[in-house]
C-alpha positions as CSV (number, residue, x, y, z in Angstrom):
1,L,-0.2,0.5,0.0
2,Q,3.1,2.5,1.1
3,L,4.5,1.5,-2.8
4,Q,1.2,2.6,-4.0
5,I,0.2,5.6,-2.6
6,S,3.9,6.5,-3.8
7,T,3.5,6.1,-7.0
8,T,2.0,9.6,-8.9
9,P,-1.2,8.9,-10.3
10,E,-1.5,10.0,-14.3
11,E,-3.1,12.8,-13.9
12,D,-4.5,12.7,-17.3
13,K,-6.7,9.7,-16.3
14,N,-9.2,10.1,-13.9
15,T,-9.4,5.8,-13.4
16,S,-5.7,6.4,-12.1
17,I,-6.4,9.5,-9.8
18,I,-9.6,8.0,-8.4
19,E,-8.0,4.9,-7.5
20,Y,-4.7,6.5,-6.0
21,H,-7.2,8.8,-3.8
22,N,-8.9,6.2,-2.3
23,W,-5.8,4.2,-1.8
24,Y,-4.2,7.3,0.0
25,T,-7.5,7.6,2.1
26,L,-7.0,3.9,3.1
27,Y,-3.6,4.5,4.1
28,T,-4.8,7.5,6.6
29,V,-7.6,5.6,7.8
30,L,-5.2,2.5,8.7
31,A,-2.9,5.0,10.4
32,I,-5.2,6.7,12.6
33,G,-6.9,3.1,13.1
34,Y,-3.8,1.5,14.5
35,S,-2.8,4.4,16.5
36,T,-6.0,5.8,18.2
37,G,-7.8,2.3,18.4
38,Y,-10.6,3.9,16.2
39,R,-13.7,2.0,15.3
40,A,-14.4,0.9,12.0
41,I,-17.5,3.3,11.5
42,V,-18.2,6.6,9.1
43,D,-15.5,8.8,8.7
44,P,-12.8,8.7,11.3
45,F,-12.2,12.4,12.7
46,P,-15.4,13.8,11.3
47,V,-15.2,17.4,10.5
48,D,-16.8,18.4,14.1
49,A,-13.7,16.8,15.6
50,E,-10.3,18.7,16.1
51,V,-6.8,17.3,17.0
52,D,-5.0,19.6,19.2
53,Q,-1.8,20.3,17.4
54,D,0.0,21.0,20.6
55,S,-0.7,18.1,22.7
56,G,-2.0,15.9,19.7
57,L,-4.9,15.4,21.9
58,A,-8.1,14.6,20.2
59,V,-11.6,13.7,21.4
60,I,-13.6,11.0,19.5
61,S,-16.9,9.5,20.0
62,D,-17.1,6.4,17.6
63,K,-19.7,4.1,19.5
64,D,-21.7,6.7,21.3
65,G,-25.4,7.9,21.5
66,E,-26.7,11.4,21.8
67,A,-25.2,11.8,25.5
68,Y,-21.5,11.3,24.1
69,Y,-21.3,8.9,27.3
70,N,-18.4,6.9,25.6
71,S,-16.6,9.9,24.1
72,R,-12.8,9.5,25.0
73,V,-9.7,11.1,24.6
74,V,-7.1,9.9,22.3
75,W,-3.5,11.0,21.9
76,V,-2.6,11.3,17.9
77,P,1.4,10.6,17.4
78,E,2.7,13.5,15.8
79,S,3.7,10.9,12.4
80,V,-0.1,10.2,12.4
81,R,-0.9,14.4,12.8
82,K,1.7,14.8,10.1
83,Q,-0.1,12.2,7.7
84,I,-3.4,14.1,8.6
85,T,-1.7,17.2,7.3
86,H,-0.5,15.4,4.2
87,Y,-4.0,14.5,3.4
88,M,-5.6,17.5,3.9
89,A,-3.6,18.9,1.0
90,H,-4.2,16.1,-0.6
91,R,-7.9,16.2,-0.2
92,A,-7.6,20.3,-1.3
93,K,-6.0,19.7,-4.9
94,I,-9.0,16.9,-5.4
95,L,-11.9,19.2,-4.2
96,P,-12.0,21.2,-7.8
97,L,-12.3,17.9,-9.7
98,I,-15.1,17.0,-7.4
99,A,-16.9,20.4,-7.8
100,S,-16.7,20.5,-11.4
101,R,-19.0,17.7,-11.3
102,Y,-21.1,17.8,-8.3
103,P,-20.6,21.7,-6.9
104,G,-23.8,20.9,-4.5
105,I,-21.7,18.0,-3.0
106,V,-18.6,20.4,-2.5
107,L,-20.2,23.7,-1.8
108,E,-23.5,24.7,0.3
109,A,-24.1,28.4,1.1
110,G,-20.3,28.7,1.2
111,D,-19.6,25.9,3.9
112,E,-18.3,22.8,3.0
113,K,-20.3,19.7,3.3
114,L,-18.0,16.8,2.6
115,S,-16.3,14.9,5.6
116,R,-12.6,15.5,6.4
117,M,-11.9,12.1,4.7
118,F,-13.7,10.3,1.6
119,L,-13.7,7.7,-1.1
120,L,-14.6,8.4,-4.6
121,E,-16.5,6.3,-6.7
122,P,-15.6,6.2,-10.7
123,D,-17.5,9.3,-11.3
124,Y,-15.6,11.4,-8.7
125,K,-18.7,11.4,-6.4
126,P,-17.4,11.3,-3.2
127,T,-18.8,8.2,-0.4
128,D,-18.4,7.6,3.2
129,I,-15.9,5.9,4.7
130,R,-17.6,2.9,6.3
131,P,-17.1,-0.7,6.5
132,S,-19.0,-1.7,3.3
133,T,-16.5,0.9,1.1
134,L,-13.2,0.1,3.2
135,S,-13.6,-3.7,3.1
136,P,-12.9,-4.4,-0.8
137,L,-9.8,-2.0,-0.9
138,L,-8.3,-3.6,2.3
139,G,-9.2,-6.7,1.0
140,S,-6.2,-7.1,-0.9
141,H,-3.7,-6.1,1.5
142,L,-5.2,-7.3,4.5
143,P,-7.7,-9.9,4.1
144,L,-8.9,-9.3,7.8
145,P,-12.1,-7.8,9.6
146,L,-11.8,-4.1,9.7
147,N,-11.8,-4.2,14.1
148,V,-8.5,-6.0,13.9
149,N,-6.6,-2.8,14.4
150,R,-8.7,-2.7,17.6
151,R,-8.1,-6.5,18.4
152,F,-4.6,-5.9,17.6
153,L,-3.9,-2.8,19.6
154,R,-5.2,-4.2,22.6
155,T,-3.4,-7.6,22.5
156,E,-0.2,-5.8,21.6
157,L,-0.4,-3.1,24.5
158,R,-1.6,-5.7,27.1
159,A,1.6,-8.2,25.9
160,R,3.9,-5.6,26.3
161,G,2.6,-4.5,30.2
162,C,0.4,-1.3,29.6
163,P,-1.7,-1.6,32.6
164,A,-5.4,-3.4,32.0
165,E,-7.2,-0.1,33.2
166,V,-5.1,2.1,31.0
167,V,-5.6,0.0,28.0
168,D,-10.1,0.1,28.9
169,A,-9.5,3.7,28.9
170,F,-7.9,4.0,25.4
171,M,-10.0,1.4,24.0
172,G,-13.3,2.8,25.4
173,H,-14.3,-0.1,27.6
174,W,-15.7,0.7,31.0
175,S,-18.5,0.2,32.8
176,R,-20.4,3.3,34.8
177,G,-18.6,4.9,37.6
178,Q,-15.8,3.8,35.9
179,E,-15.0,6.5,33.2
180,P,-11.7,8.3,32.9
181,W,-13.2,11.4,32.5
182,G,-15.7,11.1,35.6
183,Q,-15.8,13.5,38.2
184,Y,-14.9,10.5,40.7
185,S,-12.6,8.9,38.7
186,S,-9.1,8.0,40.0
187,L,-7.7,7.8,36.6
188,S,-6.2,10.8,35.0
189,I,-6.2,11.7,31.3
190,V,-2.9,13.2,31.3
191,D,-1.5,10.1,33.4
192,I,-3.3,7.9,30.5
193,V,-1.9,9.5,28.0
194,E,1.4,10.0,29.0
195,E,1.3,5.9,29.8
196,L,0.4,5.3,26.4
197,K,2.4,7.0,24.4
198,V,5.9,4.8,24.9
199,Y,3.6,1.6,23.4
200,I,1.9,3.5,20.9
201,E,5.1,4.9,19.0
202,A,7.1,1.4,19.7
203,I,4.1,-0.2,17.9
204,L,4.0,2.4,15.0
205,V,7.7,2.0,14.6
206,E,7.4,-1.9,13.9
207,L,4.4,-1.1,12.0
208,K,6.4,0.9,10.0
209,I,3.6,3.5,9.7
210,E,4.9,7.0,8.8
211,P,4.0,9.8,7.1
212,I,3.8,9.7,3.3
213,K,2.9,12.8,1.1
214,S,0.4,12.5,-1.4
215,R,1.7,12.6,-5.1
216,F,-1.2,14.1,-6.6
217,L,0.4,17.3,-5.4
C-alpha cells in the first residue's frame, strides 16, 4: 500500500486519480486506526472533531449516543498528525475535480459539506468511509475484519505490560462509574496519555507506519 501511494498517478486519467485517492485515503485511515484504536465506523475524525496540534489530544466518539457517554480522549502521535496534514493538502487538490462535477456536494451556502475524509466512486462522486466501502479496498492487502486494529492494539498493549485500566480507557471499555473522564475517577487523562505514548510509538515504528506526502500535488 505504501508503494502504491508513493507512485504518482497519471493526471490525465481519471481512473488513475480516483484509484490513487482511495488508496491514499485507506492508508490514512489505517494510520489513524492503528494509533488511536478508532472503530470501523463512518468517517474517522469527522468535520466537527479537531486534533490539538500542540498536545496531540483529540476527542473521539466512535460508538456513542446523543449523550456522548462513550466519548474518549486519545493521543494522536506526531507522525499520524503529519499524515492527516498531508491528507488535507491532498484533499484540497481533489476538491476542484469533485466540484466541477458535483458543485452542490462540495459547497452549500459557502460551507463545505464533505467530511474530512472520503472515498471516490468511478465518477468522482464522494462516498462515506464505512465498513462496506473500506472492506473491498482493504481485502487485497489485509483480508481481515476492519476492527482488527482494535484487537491488535488491545493484545499488543497488554502483552507489552500496559496496565489493564489504561488499555480499557484507551479502547473505550468501561462500566458506569469507571469513566476516565468522570468527576470521581481515579484515572487521570494526562497519566493515561503519558503511559500510552511509549507503547503506541513503538508499535507504529514496528508496523512501519509513517507520514507519506500525496503524489497528487
